[in-house]
C-alpha positions in Angstrom: -22.9 -24.4 95.1 -21.9 -27.4 97.2 -19.5 -30.0 95.9 -22.3 -32.6 96.2 -24.6 -30.5 93.9 -21.8 -30.1 91.4 -21.2 -33.8 91.4 -24.9 -34.5 90.8 -25.1 -32.1 87.9 -22.0 -33.6 86.3 -23.3 -37.1 86.7 -26.5 -36.4 84.7 -24.8 -35.9 81.3 -22.6 -38.9 82.0 -25.6 -41.1 82.7 -27.3 -39.8 79.6 -24.2 -40.7 77.5 -24.2 -44.2 79.0 -27.9 -44.7 77.9 -27.1 -43.6 74.4 -24.0 -45.9 74.3 -26.2 -48.8 75.5 -28.7 -48.0 72.7 -25.9 -48.2 70.1 -25.0 -51.8 71.1 -25.9 -54.2 68.3 -28.0 -57.3 68.4 -24.9 -59.5 68.6 -23.2 -57.7 71.5 -19.5 -58.2 72.2 -16.8 -57.8 74.8 -13.6 -55.9 74.6 -11.9 -58.9 73.0 -14.4 -59.2 70.3 -16.1 -62.3 71.7 -19.9 -62.0 71.5 -21.7 -61.9 74.8 -25.3 -61.3 75.8 -26.6 -57.9 76.8 -28.5 -58.1 80.2 -31.9 -57.4 78.6 -31.5 -60.2 76.1 -30.3 -62.9 78.5 -33.8 -63.6 79.7 -35.0 -63.8 76.1 -32.3 -66.3 75.2 -33.0 -68.3 78.4 -36.7 -68.3 77.6 -36.0 -69.5 74.1 -33.7 -72.3 75.3 -36.3 -73.4 77.9 -38.9 -73.5 75.2 -36.7 -75.6 73.0 -35.8 -78.0 75.8 -39.5 -78.4 76.7 -40.4 -79.2 73.2 -37.6 -81.6 72.8 -38.4 -83.4 76.1 -42.1 -83.6 75.1 -41.0 -85.3 71.9 -38.9 -87.7 73.9 -35.7 -86.4 72.2 -34.2 -84.1 74.8 -30.9 -82.7 73.5 -27.9 -81.5 75.4 -26.2 -78.2 74.5 -22.9 -79.1 72.7 -21.5 -75.6 72.7 -22.4 -72.1 73.9 -21.0 -68.9 72.3 -22.3 -65.9 74.2 -26.1 -66.2 74.0 -26.1 -68.8 71.2 -26.8 -72.4 72.1 -25.5 -75.0 69.6 -26.8 -78.6 69.6 -25.6 -81.7 67.7 -28.0 -83.5 65.3 -31.4 -82.6 63.9 -33.8 -80.4 65.8 -36.6 -82.4 67.4 -39.9 -82.3 65.5 -41.9 -79.2 66.5 -38.9 -77.2 67.8 -39.3 -73.6 66.8 -36.8 -70.8 66.2 -33.8 -72.9 65.1 -31.2 -72.7 62.4 -30.6 -76.2 61.1 -27.3 -77.3 59.4 -27.2 -80.5 57.5 -24.8 -82.3 55.2 -25.7 -83.0 51.5 -23.8 -85.3 49.1 -23.2 -84.2 45.6 -21.4 -86.4 43.0 -19.4 -83.4 41.7 -18.2 -81.8 44.9 -18.7 -84.4 47.6 -20.2 -83.4 50.9 -21.3 -79.8 51.6 -23.3 -78.0 54.2 -26.9 -77.1 53.6 -29.6 -75.5 55.6 -32.8 -77.1 56.9 -34.5 -76.7 53.6 -31.6 -78.2 51.7 -30.2 -75.0 50.2 -26.4 -74.9 49.8 -24.1 -72.8 51.9 -20.9 -71.2 50.6 -17.7 -69.7 51.9 -15.7 -66.8 50.4 -11.9 -67.0 49.8 -11.6 -63.3 50.5 -12.9 -63.8 54.1 -10.7 -65.0 56.9 -11.3 -67.7 59.5 -8.7 -66.7 62.1 -9.9 -64.2 63.0 -13.4 -64.7 61.6 -14.1 -61.8 59.3 -16.6 -61.3 56.5 -15.5 -59.2 53.6 -18.8 -59.4 51.8 -21.1 -56.5 52.4 -23.3 -54.1 50.4 -24.1 -55.4 46.9 -22.0 -58.5 47.6 -24.3 -59.5 50.5 -27.3 -59.0 48.2 -25.9 -61.6 45.7 -24.5 -63.7 48.6 -26.9 -63.3 51.6 -25.2 -64.3 54.9 -26.8 -67.1 57.0 -28.1 -65.1 59.9 -29.0 -66.3 63.4 -31.1 -64.1 65.8 -31.0 -64.0 69.6 -34.3 -66.0 69.9 -32.8 -68.8 67.9 -30.6 -71.8 68.5 -28.5 -73.9 66.1 -28.6 -77.6 65.4 -25.8 -79.2 63.4 -26.3 -82.6 61.9 -23.2 -84.0 60.2 -21.2 -80.9 61.2 -19.2 -80.9 64.5 -21.0 -78.4 66.7 -17.7 -77.3 68.1 -16.9 -75.9 64.7 -20.1 -73.8 64.6 -20.2 -70.2 65.8 -21.1 -66.7 64.7 -19.6 -63.3 64.1 -21.1 -59.8 64.2 -21.5 -58.1 60.8 -21.1 -54.4 60.3 -24.9 -54.0 60.3 -25.2 -55.6 63.7 -26.6 -58.9 62.5 -25.1 -62.2 63.5 -23.7 -64.5 60.8 -23.1 -68.3 61.3 -19.5 -69.5 60.8 -18.1 -73.0 60.3 -14.5 -73.5 61.5 -14.3 -69.7 61.5 -15.5 -69.2 57.9 -18.6 -67.0 57.5 -21.2 -68.9 55.4 -23.6 -67.5 52.8 -26.4 -68.4 50.4 -26.2 -67.7 46.6 -29.1 -65.7 45.4 -29.3 -67.6 42.1 -29.8 -71.0 43.9 -33.6 -71.4 43.8 -34.2 -75.0 45.1 -32.6 -77.6 47.3 -29.6 -79.2 45.5 -28.8 -76.2 43.4 -25.0 -75.4 43.4 -24.9 -72.5 41.0 -22.5 -70.6 43.2 -19.8 -73.3 43.1 -16.5 -71.8 41.8 -18.0 -68.4 41.0 -15.1 -65.9 40.5 -12.7 -68.6 41.6 -13.4 -67.5 45.2 -16.8 -68.9 46.1 -17.2 -72.6 47.0 -19.8 -74.7 48.8 -18.6 -75.1 52.4 -17.5 -78.6 53.5 -18.5 -79.9 56.9 -15.0 -79.1 58.2 -15.2 -75.5 56.9 -13.0 -76.3 53.9 -14.0 -76.0 50.2 -16.3 -78.7 49.0 -14.5 -80.0 45.9 -13.2 -83.3 44.5 -10.2 -81.6 42.9 
């Protein structure tokens, strides 16, 4: 057998392994330093979503400039223009007991967990914990708008299940399953480790 044929036969398993490895890459993607980055197949999807968002914003006369980009995720300042689809909206809500805290576009409170870390950003809430405290997830076809929150503080991390969780100042943010309507803060102080997240990523509390 010629050396060329031996090389071709050896290359087939290697190529197959590369395909399998590519298939194992998560929705978030990531480089060797742990910084999320887009997979080639998804770059066009993200670009298409961004174009669609920009088109809608322009049509509404409220074109927005991207304030920050992390990998494939585009983060804008302010409220999403009316009619903009596929966005995660962050707002700030005032509460007489805890002061300002971050909420989503429907007014539901967002929380941080003291057992997580911000530097590096790591979530330590998974399994049953994540059922009680569902993470705020962003998908590849979405963008984020932050009103009252510095867009530079907003980002995301990859969770063990491959989904992408929004962070504020490095802190992963969550909902509380017992909060049923806008303005509910039933998760505040639970276990001495869960607190509504302030716009700067700190704990929302007047203490």
